[in-house]
C-alpha positions, 0 to 999 in steps of 0.5 A: 206537176207544172204551173198551168195545172198547179195554177188551174187547181189552186183557183178550183180549190179558192173558187170551192172555198168562195163558193162555201161561204157564199152560201154560208152567207147567204147570198144567192147572187155570188153564190151562183157566180162562184158557180158558174166561175167554177164550172168554166174552171173544171171546163178548161182541166177537161179540156187540158187533161187535169184531173181534178181531185172530188172536192171535200 
């Protein structure tokens, strides 16, 4: 796995975690921001042929 792929997958995992915490804490604005970031990361992964494992 190259550095780009590893970094992208790490960012997705981190953003998923941040999104979960925002939702748990009831911070709707932060959850919206994290959701948008996650969507951008998934789009970037798709554009570069990076397969993203399903989140738990």
